[in-house]
C-alpha positions as CSV (number, residue, x, y, z in Angstrom):
1,M,39.4,-10.6,5.8
2,G,41.0,-13.0,8.7
3,V,43.0,-12.1,11.3
4,D,46.3,-13.0,9.8
5,K,45.8,-10.2,6.9
6,I,46.0,-7.6,9.2
7,K,49.3,-6.2,10.1
8,F,50.0,-4.3,13.3
9,D,50.7,-0.8,12.2
10,K,52.6,0.8,14.8
11,D,53.0,4.4,13.1
12,K,49.3,4.0,13.3
13,F,49.0,3.1,16.7
14,I,51.7,5.9,18.1
15,L,49.1,8.5,16.5
16,G,46.4,7.1,18.3
17,V,48.3,7.6,21.6
18,K,49.9,11.1,20.7
19,N,46.2,12.1,20.2
20,S,44.9,10.4,23.2
21,V,46.9,13.0,25.4
22,P,44.7,15.4,26.3
23,I,42.3,12.3,27.4
24,T,44.9,10.7,29.6
25,L,45.2,14.3,31.4
26,G,41.4,14.4,32.5
27,Y,41.4,10.6,33.2
28,V,44.0,10.4,36.0
29,P,42.7,12.7,38.1
30,M,39.1,11.4,37.3
31,G,40.3,8.0,38.2
32,I,41.2,9.5,41.5
33,G,38.0,10.7,42.0
34,Y,36.4,7.6,41.7
35,A,38.8,5.6,44.0
36,A,37.5,8.5,46.4
37,I,33.8,7.4,46.1
38,A,34.8,3.8,45.5
39,L,36.9,3.5,49.1
40,K,33.9,5.6,50.9
41,A,31.5,3.2,49.5
42,G,33.4,0.3,51.4
43,M,35.0,-0.9,48.7
44,N,38.8,-2.4,49.5
45,P,41.8,-0.8,47.6
46,I,42.1,-4.3,45.1
47,Q,38.4,-4.4,44.9
48,T,38.7,-0.5,43.7
49,V,41.4,-1.1,41.0
50,L,39.8,-4.4,40.0
51,F,36.6,-2.7,39.0
52,S,38.3,-0.1,36.9
53,I,40.3,-2.9,35.0
54,F,36.9,-5.3,34.5
55,V,34.1,-2.9,34.4
56,Y,36.2,0.5,32.5
57,A,33.1,2.4,32.5
58,G,34.3,6.0,33.4
59,A,30.9,7.5,35.1
60,G,29.4,4.3,35.0
61,E,32.1,3.5,37.7
62,I,31.7,6.3,39.8
63,I,27.7,6.0,39.6
64,G,27.9,2.4,40.8
65,A,29.9,3.6,43.4
66,T,27.9,6.2,44.6
67,M,25.2,4.0,44.1
68,L,26.7,1.5,46.6
69,L,27.8,4.1,49.2
70,N,23.5,4.7,49.1
71,G,23.2,1.3,49.8
72,A,21.4,0.7,46.5
73,S,21.0,-3.1,46.0
74,I,23.2,-5.1,43.2
75,I,20.4,-5.5,41.2
76,A,19.7,-2.1,40.8
77,I,23.5,-1.3,40.5
78,I,23.7,-3.2,37.1
79,L,20.3,-2.4,35.6
80,T,21.3,1.5,36.0
81,N,24.6,0.3,34.6
82,F,23.6,-1.5,31.4
83,V,20.8,1.3,30.7
84,V,23.6,4.3,31.1
85,N,26.3,2.2,29.4
86,L,24.0,1.3,26.2
87,R,25.4,4.1,24.0
88,Y,28.8,2.2,23.8
89,M,26.6,-0.4,21.5
90,V,26.2,2.5,18.9
91,M,29.4,3.9,20.0
92,N,31.4,0.9,18.7
93,T,29.1,0.2,15.7
94,V,30.0,3.5,14.2
95,I,33.7,3.2,14.7
96,Y,34.0,-0.1,13.3
97,N,32.0,0.6,10.7
98,K,34.7,3.2,10.2
99,A,37.4,1.5,10.3
100,K,38.1,-0.5,7.7
101,D,40.7,-2.4,8.6
102,S,39.6,-4.3,11.6
103,T,38.1,-7.5,12.0
104,T,35.6,-9.5,14.1
105,P,38.4,-10.5,16.9
106,L,39.9,-7.1,17.2
107,N,36.4,-5.3,17.5
108,I,35.7,-7.7,20.3
109,L,39.3,-7.1,21.7
110,S,38.7,-3.3,22.0
111,A,34.8,-3.0,22.6
112,H,35.9,-3.3,26.4
113,L,37.8,0.0,25.6
114,A,35.0,1.8,24.3
115,V,34.1,5.7,26.1
116,D,33.1,8.6,25.2
117,E,36.5,10.9,24.5
118,A,37.9,8.2,22.6
119,F,34.9,7.9,20.5
120,A,34.5,11.7,20.0
121,V,38.2,11.9,19.1
122,F,38.4,9.1,16.5
123,S,35.1,10.6,14.9
124,L,36.6,13.7,14.5
125,M,40.1,12.5,13.2
126,N,40.3,11.7,9.5
127,E,42.0,8.4,10.2
128,S,40.2,5.3,9.5
129,S,43.1,2.9,10.9
130,I,42.0,0.2,14.0
131,C,45.4,0.6,15.6
132,T,44.9,4.3,15.3
133,Y,41.7,3.6,17.5
134,I,42.7,1.3,19.9
135,G,46.0,3.9,20.7
136,I,43.6,6.2,21.6
137,A,41.2,3.4,23.8
138,F,44.3,1.8,25.2
139,T,45.9,4.7,26.4
140,S,42.7,6.4,27.8
141,Y,41.9,2.9,29.7
142,L,45.2,2.6,31.2
143,S,45.6,6.0,32.1
144,W,42.0,5.5,33.7
145,I,43.9,2.5,35.9
146,L,46.5,4.9,37.0
147,G,44.2,7.1,38.5
148,A,42.7,4.7,40.4
149,I,46.0,3.3,41.5
150,I,46.8,6.4,42.8
151,G,43.9,7.1,44.3
152,V,44.1,4.1,46.6
153,L,47.6,5.0,47.4
154,L,47.9,8.2,48.2
155,L,44.3,9.2,49.1
156,D,44.8,8.4,53.0
157,I,47.8,10.3,53.4
158,L,46.3,13.4,51.3
159,P,44.7,16.2,53.6
160,I,40.6,16.3,53.4
161,I,40.2,19.1,51.2
162,V,42.3,17.7,48.5
163,T,40.6,14.0,48.5
164,N,37.1,16.4,48.6
165,S,38.2,17.9,45.4
166,F,38.3,14.9,44.0
167,N,34.9,13.8,44.6
168,I,33.5,16.9,42.3
169,S,35.6,15.7,39.2
170,L,32.8,13.8,37.9
171,Y,30.8,17.2,37.8
172,A,33.5,18.9,36.0
173,L,33.6,16.2,33.4
174,F,30.0,16.1,33.0
175,V,29.9,20.5,32.7
176,A,32.8,20.1,30.3
177,I,30.7,17.7,28.2
178,L,27.5,19.3,28.3
179,V,28.3,22.9,27.6
180,P,29.0,22.9,23.9
181,A,26.2,20.5,23.7
182,I,23.7,22.6,25.0
183,K,25.3,25.8,23.1
184,E,24.8,24.3,20.1
185,N,21.2,22.7,20.3
186,R,19.0,24.1,23.2
187,Q,17.0,20.9,23.1
188,I,19.7,18.9,24.6
189,G,19.9,21.2,27.7
190,L,15.9,21.2,27.8
191,L,16.5,17.3,27.8
192,V,19.0,17.3,30.5
193,L,17.0,19.7,32.4
194,I,13.9,17.3,32.1
195,T,16.2,14.5,33.4
196,A,17.3,16.2,36.3
197,I,13.4,17.3,37.5
198,L,12.5,13.4,37.0
199,N,15.3,12.0,38.6
200,T,15.1,14.3,41.6
201,G,11.3,14.0,41.8
202,L,11.3,10.0,41.5
203,Q,14.2,9.8,44.1
204,F,11.6,10.6,46.8
205,V,9.3,7.6,45.1
206,I,11.6,4.8,43.8
207,G,14.6,5.5,45.7
208,N,17.7,4.2,43.7
209,W,15.9,3.3,40.7
210,S,14.9,6.9,39.9
211,L,18.2,7.2,37.8
212,I,17.0,4.1,35.4
213,V,13.6,5.5,34.8
214,S,14.7,9.0,34.5
215,T,17.2,8.1,32.1
216,L,14.8,5.8,29.9
217,I,12.0,8.4,30.2
218,A,14.1,11.2,29.2
219,A,15.7,9.0,26.1
220,L,12.2,8.2,24.9
221,I,11.3,12.2,25.0
222,G,14.9,12.7,23.4
223,V,13.8,10.5,20.4
224,H,11.0,13.2,19.5
225,I,12.5,16.5,20.8
226,V,16.1,16.7,19.7
227,D,16.6,17.5,16.0
228,D,18.7,15.2,13.6
229,E,20.7,17.5,12.5
230,Y,22.3,18.3,15.9
231,L,24.6,15.0,14.6
232,T,27.7,16.2,12.6
233,D,27.5,15.3,9.0
234,N,30.0,12.4,9.0
235,T,28.7,10.8,12.2
236,Q,24.9,10.7,10.8
237,E,26.2,9.0,7.9
238,E,28.2,6.0,9.8
239,L,24.9,6.0,11.6
240,D,23.1,6.0,8.2
241,E,25.2,3.2,6.8
242,C,25.6,0.7,10.2
243,C,22.1,1.3,11.5
């Protein structure tokens, strides 16, 4: 199907924007938290915002800024983000398999907007329009950038106790994501524990490369200990069709 045969559906897009509201409420403070770490790591305000615009990896940005703060090499930062963000390849494949009205140019355009939360919201909707997904993902993208902009503008004038509170927003997000998953499947909790132990132990041996190695080892272990039944029926069907 050619691009000229795809008409932009404003109503579907607005539906996506409305469904992205819970994401934006979390992304603005998260973006501020990222900005706090990036500025502390030595990035200037322009670099901090541009990193969000061109990279837009959420946790990946925070990981990169934290590693920079800890003196990691550029190669280590790039490889860590590559490994951590490999999941977006699977997410995009599932999304575009569901979005029947999409095209390759639209897929390429919206691939940059892929994040866990936009994927989760769209996957759970009965809606299958690519315009709806773009509405969710693009609004989330703008809210993250807005958070980074607010951060670089206000963090210098806010009390230190307030700026420090934004630094822990990443941990709050991870807890919010992990707790429901662990409640549904204890094997996920075990895998998280294994990853944490590996990362902590390997830091004394290989330093900033520990996150890459522990992630890869944990992923290999997860293939063998996490049941396929953990995936929802709909997501499993999408994965079976596309992979």
